[in-house]
Each structure stands twice: as C-alpha cells, then as structure tokens.
N, C-alpha and C positions, 0 to 999 in steps of 0.2 A: 806740251812735250815736243821735243825736236824729232822730226821724222828722219831717221837714219837711212835715207834712200840714196839712190845714185846721185841725185843733185847735191845732196849734203856732202858726199865724198868728193865729187867733182869740184865743188866750191872749196873744199879744204886744200886740194892740190893747186887750184887756180890762184888761191890767196896765200899759198905757202904757209898754211897753219897746220904744221906737221909736228906737234909737240912730242909725239911718240917716236919720231924718226931720229935715231941716234947716229945715222950716217955710216954705219958699219954693222957687221954681224955681231949679235950679242954673244958674250963669252959663254954662257951655258949652252947655246945651240952650237957654237963652234966646237966646244969640247965634245959634245955628243956626236956631231958629224965626224970629227976626227977619229972616232973609234969604229966607224962603219967601214967594213972591209969590202963589201960587195958593191961595185960601181954601177951595176945595171939595175939596182932597185928602182921600182917605179914610185916616184916621190911626188907628193902634192904639197904645195904651200898655198893655203887659202888666205885671201885678204892680205896678200903679200906686200902691199904697198910698194916701196922702191926696191924691195927684194934683195937685200944684201945677203940673205941666206941662199937665195937662188944663185946669185953671182958666185958665192963661195963654193957651192956644190958643183956648179958648172966648171969653174976653174980647177976644181979638185978631181975632175974626170968623171963625175956622175953623168950618165947618158940619158936618163929618162926622168927629167925633172919637169913638172908641170906647175904653172902659176895661174892662179885665178884671182881676179879683182873686179869689183863692180865699177871702179873708176878706170878710165882709159889712160890718163896721164902717167901713173906709175908704171904701167906696162910699156908705154912709149919710152919712159926714162930707162927702163931695164934694157930694152932693145938697143937704145943708143949706147949704153955701157957695154953690152955684149952683142955685137952685130951678128955673131954666129949662132946665137940662141935660136932653136927651132921656132919658127913663127906659129906653128900649130900647137905649140906647148904654152903659148900665151893666151889664156882664156879670159875674154872680156865678157863675163856674164855674172849673174847673181849666183853665189855659192849654192843656194838651195835648188837651183835649176840645173846643176851639173849632172850630166848623164854618164860621163867617163867613170870607170870604177876599177876594181881589182888593184888598188894601190897597195904597195908593200909598206909604205910609211907616209904618214901625214905629219908635217911639222907645224906646230902652233906657236905663233909669236904675235901677240897683241890683236889677233882676230877675234877670239872669243870675247874678250873684254870690250870690244867695240860694237858688239851686237846688243840690241835691246834685250834685257833679261828675260822677257817673255819668250824669246827664241832659244833659250838654252836647252830645253828638252829636244827641240827640233834639231839643234846642232849635234847633240849626242847621237840621235837616231841617224842623221845624215852621215856622220863620221863612220858609224857602224856599217852603214850601207856602202860607203865608198871603199872600205878596206877589204882586202881578200881575207880569208880565214887565217888567223895568226898574224895578220898585219898589225902594225903599231901606230898609235897616235901618241906623239911625244912632243914635249916643248915646255912652255911656261904659261902659268896662270898667275894673275895678280892675287895677292893675299892681303886684302884690306877690306873693310866693311863694304857691303853692297850699297851703292849710293844711287839715288834717283837721277841725279844730274850727271851726265857723262856724254860721250865716252871720255876716258875709260870707266867701265863699271867694275866694281870689285867682286869679291867672293872670298870664300874660305875653304879650308881643307874638308870640313864636314859636308859642306854643300857639294863640293866636287865629288866626294865619295858617293853620296846619295844619288847624284845625277848620273854618274858614269858606271857605277857598279852593276846595274842591271844589264849592261851591254858589253862590258869589258872586264878583263882581269886587270886589277890594279897592280902593276909590277913595281911601280915606284911613284910616290907622291910625297915630296919632302921639300923643306926650305932649300932654295938654290944657294949653294955655298959660294958661287962665283959670279953673282949678279954684278952688273955695272954699278958704280957707286950711287947714282941717283935712285936706283931701284933696290939697293941692298936692304934685305929684310922684308921686302914686299913682293917677292916672287917665289912661287913653288915650281920646282922642276918635276915633271911627271913622265911616266911611260905607261900607257894603257895598251893591252893586247886584246884583239878581237878573238 
C-alpha cells in the first residue's frame, strides 16, 4: 500500500503528477462562495493544493483565509500568484497537527478523498474540533465506490451520512448540479453545521 505521507505529496508536485488539479476554482465552490456575504469569516482550506479557491476568496475580499498543506510546493505556488497573501495564513503542516481553531467555515475540495480511508473518522472529529459552534464544513465529496487503490478514494452518500451525522447537522448532501464536465455525476455537494 502506498504511504500517503509528506514525501508522497512532495513527489507529486515535483513530478507534476496533479491529475486532480483543474487549474481554476471548481464551479460548485465558486457558486457557494459567491453567495457568502460576510467577508471577515475565518475560513480554512485544508489540503488546498494550488489553492484556486484560496485565490478566488482573497481576490473577492475575504480577509481571514487560511491554507494548510503537507506539501510545500503548492503553498509556494500560491504565494507567487498572490504576493499579498498573509504569510502566517500559509500553514505548512499536517492537517491533523493543526492547533488553530474557531473557524467559521472549512471548505472541502479533494482533500477528504486523498486521505487513506482509515483516517475518515479522524477527519470528521478534527473538522468538528476546528469549527466554532454553528460553523460550517462545506464542499464536495466524490460519489463513486470506495476503492483500495488511490488517491482519490471514493465513497457514497450513506457512508458520509453515517460518518458525519454524529458530529454535524447535515444541512445539505446532494448530487452537485454544476460539477465540471469530467466530474459530472461523481460529486456530492454538502453543507454540514457543527
């Protein structure tokens, strides 16, 4: 089994093997962000990769956006694209080691599906810990059978309900109507509230 550790992700960036990277913000997340009215929300994007969502938020006037990634290269790429992005909001650590908390919103885009499936309960618990009361975890999950070889690893609506319901109110969990063409029919958009 492949060890999905720092070296694995550093090698992905070094060798430009970024099959998940579409080069821009995904339509479902852009649509969700566009309806947010409060620009001072404390927002976290874990496993952000090249962070097109981060760039979109920053350029849209959001002032408290944090990015975490275990690989350094995507954080460097983001800083080159957005020189004014606060250095102390670029967090180069393992997600499970993050101490910062009280986030209003955490955006999920391909991070969950890149974790080994044995970490899914830990992910749900950590998300619960990182959010303030009534904070939201929102974004996209893949909707295809859980596979052994990945990433990405799949999952389905029933699995996600069982995993997150103990910690969150499930406000929305439905097929994304506006996925990009290669992911059409394979993404679920969700909003969970602590």
